[in-house]
MIGUMI-186098 format. One record per residue (C-alpha): x, y, z; residue in one letter. Coordinates in steps of 0.2 Angstrom, whole numbers, padded with zeros to 4 digits, always signed. Example, Ala and Ser with C-alpha at 12.3 -4.5 7.8 and 13.67 -1.06 7.14 Angstrom:
BEGIN
+0062-0022+0039a;+0068-0005+0036s;
***
This chain:
BEGIN
+0079-0010-0184m;+0084-0005-0166d;+0069+0001-0157t;+0078+0003-0141t;+0092+0016-0145s;+0084+0028-0158h;+0090+0046-0154t;+0080+0060-0161p;+0088+0074-0171p;+0090+0091-0162q;+0073+0098-0162p;+0068+0116-0168h;+0060+0127-0155a;+0043+0124-0163h;+0038+0109-0173t;+0021+0103-0179s;+0014+0086-0183t;-0004+0080-0187d;-0004+0066-0173t;+0007+0065-0158l;+0007+0049-0148v;+0014+0050-0130i;+0020+0033-0124g;+0029+0019-0132a;+0021+0005-0122g;+0007-0006-0128p;-0006+0008-0130a;+0005+0020-0140g;+0012+0006-0151l;-0006-0001-0155a;-0013+0016-0160v;+0002+0020-0171a;+0000+0003-0179a;-0018+0005-0182c;-0016+0021-0190l;-0004+0013-0202l;-0016-0001-0205q;-0029+0012-0211r;-0017+0020-0224g;-0012+0035-0213q;+0006+0041-0211a;+0016+0035-0196l;+0012+0047-0181p;+0026+0054-0171l;+0028+0043-0156v;+0038+0049-0141v;+0043+0042-0124d;+0053+0049-0109k;+0061+0032-0107a;+0076+0026-0117q;+0068+0010-0123e;+0052+0004-0130v;+0040-0005-0118a;+0051+0003-0103s;+0038-0002-0090s;+0037-0020-0095w;+0056-0021-0095r;+0057-0015-0077h;+0043-0025-0069h;+0048-0039-0057y;+0056-0054-0065e;+0043-0067-0059r;+0028-0057-0068l;+0018-0066-0081h;+0002-0060-0089l;-0014-0066-0080h;-0023-0065-0096t;-0021-0078-0110v;-0010-0074-0125k;-0025-0075-0137t;-0034-0061-0128h;-0018-0051-0125s;-0011-0047-0142a;-0012-0030-0150l;-0020-0028-0167p;-0010-0035-0182g;+0002-0047-0173l;-0003-0062-0162p;+0009-0069-0149f;+0021-0082-0156p;+0013-0099-0157a;+0026-0107-0145d;+0023-0094-0132a;+0015-0101-0116p;-0004-0098-0112r;+0002-0085-0099y;+0016-0075-0107v;+0031-0071-0095p;+0037-0053-0093r;+0052-0055-0105q;+0041-0063-0118g;+0030-0047-0117v;+0045-0036-0119v;+0051-0046-0134d;+0033-0046-0142y;+0032-0027-0140l;+0049-0024-0148a;+0044-0036-0162a;+0028-0026-0164y;+0037-0010-0166a;+0049-0017-0178r;+0035-0025-0189q;+0026-0008-0191h;+0042+0002-0193g;+0038+0012-0177i;+0054+0021-0171q;+0049+0032-0156p;+0059+0047-0151e;+0065+0042-0135l;+0071+0052-0120g;+0057+0065-0123q;+0049+0070-0107e;+0032+0078-0108v;+0030+0092-0096l;+0013+0098-0101g;-0001+0099-0114i;-0012+0114-0117q;-0023+0121-0131p;-0012+0129-0144a;-0012+0147-0148p;-0022+0152-0163r;-0013+0152-0180g;-0001+0138-0176l;-0011+0125-0187g;-0015+0113-0173g;-0027+0111-0158r;-0014+0106-0144w;+0004+0112-0139c;+0014+0099-0130t;+0029+0105-0120s;+0045+0095-0117f;+0059+0096-0105a;+0073+0106-0113g;+0061+0118-0121g;+0054+0108-0136r;+0036+0112-0141q;+0026+0102-0153i;+0009+0108-0160v;-0003+0094-0166s;-0021+0092-0171r;-0022+0076-0162h;-0013+0070-0146v;-0014+0052-0140v;-0010+0050-0122v;-0004+0033-0119a;+0006+0035-0104t;-0003+0022-0094g;-0013+0020-0079a;+0003+0016-0069n;+0013+0031-0073r;+0019+0036-0056l;+0020+0025-0040p;+0008+0029-0026h;+0018+0028-0010a;+0009+0035+0005p;+0020+0040+0020a;+0016+0027+0034l;+0014+0033+0052p;+0031+0032+0061g;+0040+0030+0045q;+0053+0042+0051d;+0059+0031+0066r;+0059+0015+0057f;+0076+0008+0056e;+0073-0003+0041g;+0070+0000+0023r;+0053+0006+0015v;+0052+0005-0004l;+0038+0004-0017h;+0035-0012-0026s;+0041-0003-0042r;+0059-0005-0035g;+0057-0024-0033y;+0065-0036-0046r;+0068-0052-0037n;+0070-0060-0020a;+0089-0060-0019a;+0092-0043-0010p;+0080-0049+0003f;+0088-0065+0008a;+0088-0067+0027g;+0076-0053+0030q;+0059-0051+0037r;+0048-0042+0024v;+0031-0035+0025l;+0022-0032+0009v;+0008-0019+0011v;-0007-0022+0000g;-0014-0038-0007m;-0018-0033-0025g;-0010-0044-0039n;+0007-0036-0037t;+0008-0038-0018g;+0001-0056-0018a;+0014-0061-0031e;+0029-0052-0023i;+0025-0061-0007a;+0024-0077-0016l;+0040-0074-0025d;+0048-0070-0008l;+0041-0086+0000a;+0047-0097-0014e;+0065-0091-0011h;+0065-0094+0007g;+0062-0076+0013v;+0051-0073+0028r;+0036-0064+0020a;+0020-0057+0027a;+0006-0047+0020l;-0003-0032+0028s;-0021-0032+0022v;-0033-0019+0029r;-0048-0022+0018s;-0059-0036+0012p;-0053-0043-0004v;-0059-0052-0019n;-0049-0067-0024i;-0051-0078-0039v;-0041-0093-0046r;-0032-0089-0062r;-0039-0106-0069d;-0054-0116-0063v;-0055-0134-0069l;-0042-0129-0083g;-0052-0114-0089r;-0045-0097-0088p;-0055-0086-0076t;-0052-0072-0089q;-0062-0080-0102l;-0076-0084-0089s;-0076-0066-0083s;-0078-0060-0101i;-0094-0071-0103l;-0101-0066-0087l;-0099-0048-0091a;-0111-0051-0106r;-0125-0057-0095l;-0138-0046-0087p;-0129-0037-0072t;-0138-0046-0058a;-0135-0063-0066w;-0116-0060-0070g;-0113-0054-0052d;-0122-0068-0044a;-0112-0081-0054l;-0096-0072-0051a;-0099-0073-0033t;-0104-0091-0034l;-0088-0096-0043f;-0077-0086-0031r;-0085-0094-0016d;-0084-0112-0023l;-0066-0111-0029s;-0058-0100-0016v;-0069-0102-0001g;-0069-0093+0016d;-0052-0088+0021l;-0056-0078+0037s;-0047-0090+0048r;-0031-0085+0039y;-0034-0066+0041g;-0042-0063+0024l;-0060-0057+0023h;-0070-0058+0007t;-0077-0043-0001a;-0096-0040+0000a;-0098-0037-0018i;-0094-0048-0033s;-0077-0047-0042p;-0086-0041-0058l;-0095-0028-0048r;-0079-0022-0040q;-0070-0021-0056l;-0085-0012-0065r;-0089+0001-0051e;-0072+0003-0043e;-0059-0001-0057g;-0051-0014-0045k;-0046-0030-0052t;-0048-0045-0041p;-0033-0054-0034m;-0029-0067-0047i;-0022-0081-0036d;-0007-0092-0043i;-0001-0099-0027g;-0001-0086-0014t;-0017-0093-0005v;-0009-0110-0004q;+0007-0102+0004r;-0004-0093+0016i;-0013-0109+0021k;+0004-0118+0024a;+0010-0104+0035g;+0024-0098+0024d;+0016-0081+0022i;+0008-0073+0037q;-0007-0061+0035v;-0009-0046+0047y;-0022-0032+0047p;-0018-0014+0043g;-0004-0004+0050i;-0006+0007+0065e;+0012+0013+0065t;+0030+0008+0061l;+0042+0006+0076t;+0060+0007+0076a;+0062-0012+0073g;+0045-0016+0065g;+0027-0013+0064v;+0012-0012+0076r;-0004-0017+0068f;-0022-0011+0071t;-0026-0027+0081d;-0012-0022+0094g;+0001-0035+0088s;+0018-0030+0085e;+0031-0039+0074h;+0049-0036+0069p;+0053-0032+0050f;+0068-0027+0041d;+0059-0021+0025t;+0042-0014+0022v;+0037-0015+0003l;+0023-0004-0002l;+0012-0013-0015a;+0000+0002-0014t;-0002+0004-0033g;+0000+0019-0045y;-0007+0035-0051d;-0011+0039-0069a;-0006+0057-0064a;-0015+0065-0079l;-0019+0081-0071r;+0000+0085-0070e;+0000+0083-0089l;-0014+0095-0091f;-0012+0109-0079p;-0023+0122-0087h;-0036+0110-0095t;-0050+0102-0084p;-0052+0084-0089l;-0067+0072-0087p;-0059+0060-0074l;-0066+0047-0062d;-0063+0046-0044e;-0047+0036-0048r;-0041+0049-0059g;-0044+0039-0075m;-0052+0048-0091p;-0070+0044-0093t;-0069+0047-0112q;-0058+0038-0125v;-0059+0053-0137s;-0062+0071-0131g;-0076+0081-0138q;-0080+0100-0139g;-0065+0109-0131a;-0056+0092-0129l;-0058+0088-0147e;-0041+0080-0154g;-0037+0072-0137l;-0037+0053-0135h;-0034+0042-0120f;-0029+0024-0123v;-0024+0011-0110g;-0033+0019-0095f;-0049+0008-0095d;-0046-0003-0080v;-0065-0007-0078r;-0067-0019-0092q;-0067-0038-0090s;-0053-0047-0099g;-0038-0036-0094g;-0030-0020-0100l;-0021-0027-0115l;-0038-0033-0122r;-0045-0016-0118s;-0031-0008-0128i;-0033-0019-0142a;-0051-0014-0143g;-0049+0005-0141q;-0034+0008-0153a;-0043+0004-0169p;-0057+0016-0164g;-0046+0030-0160v;-0036+0027-0176a;-0052+0027-0186q;-0057+0044-0178r;-0041+0052-0182i;-0041+0045-0200a;-0058+0053-0202a;-0051+0070-0198c;-0037+0069-0211q;-0047+0078-0224d;-0044+0094-0214v;-0027+0102-0214g;-0011+0097-0223t;-0011+0079-0217g;+0008+0080-0217s;+0014+0069-0202p;+0030+0079-0199h;+0028+0096-0206a;+0041+0108-0198g;
***
């Protein structure tokens, strides 16, 4: 079964389904599989891309999971026994494709959602989803699984219009080859920025990082134990104890890096994740390269110049490329232009399943505040959402693709 080239039939102007799942990445596939595991009909899964797991297919090539495979699998299918502890990007793609095949999930691809709004009375559903091209689908349940990283966040930099080099977002980075012989400034030291800078340095590219704020850095493994597993245990302790131990482990394993231009966050990695939804930088070699002088660290950017960057400390250095590792937006408000959603300060939903006026809406794959990683969070949320949907099946026709 080919899960990457399924083309949907020509749609009618108005169709209906019980459950519509938007997104054929890990979250959408997990919810669809969990519904099947509860004896429910396969929901209608759609995605604007032309392939399952599109985001994973287009991540930078060096990427590996920072979470162990035993705590990263989706419900109903473990990673292969011969997969490494930290699965590489292509391994995740292969796993997600196999997951879709195993459960018979054939998403309708190339289906771009423009908006979701309450359905007019009399159409037999709560929500009406509009697509590019005019298609509309009415459903009782909509599972939004478009991901926390739906759209790149690429702020305009001061002086960008006069910079003679190239400015691009990290989403456009695949490998170091196009940057050979260049001077590259990576803006931001989250996990993506740190790993791209490492990838560049490992391939002989002159790389630097612009880091404007204090950071939390933890090792991926400490004395052979994955930090992910330690963080899960610490999160179960009383908050003050967990934060204190997380700070202690960080300080002992990473230490003071201020002499290299990196300043440590005042709060613990656990607290920053819990309160801000900001994952600590999980170090897999970047710090060593910084200490060795292979990656320079500069403060925030004051302005771009014609040939480089002037930083907030007054120093100025030449660069050919500025690469923005400045994160992504879930952009959920764009999908719900007429419906207020309970969103936090980062634009993430504060509820997995809506209530009251939002009954029938479900958001899976947006909880970035839990210890253990997003895939583990998805694996925990999907069964609950499937159970909630299944409990509603005694209302209405229950037909998955009634037209």
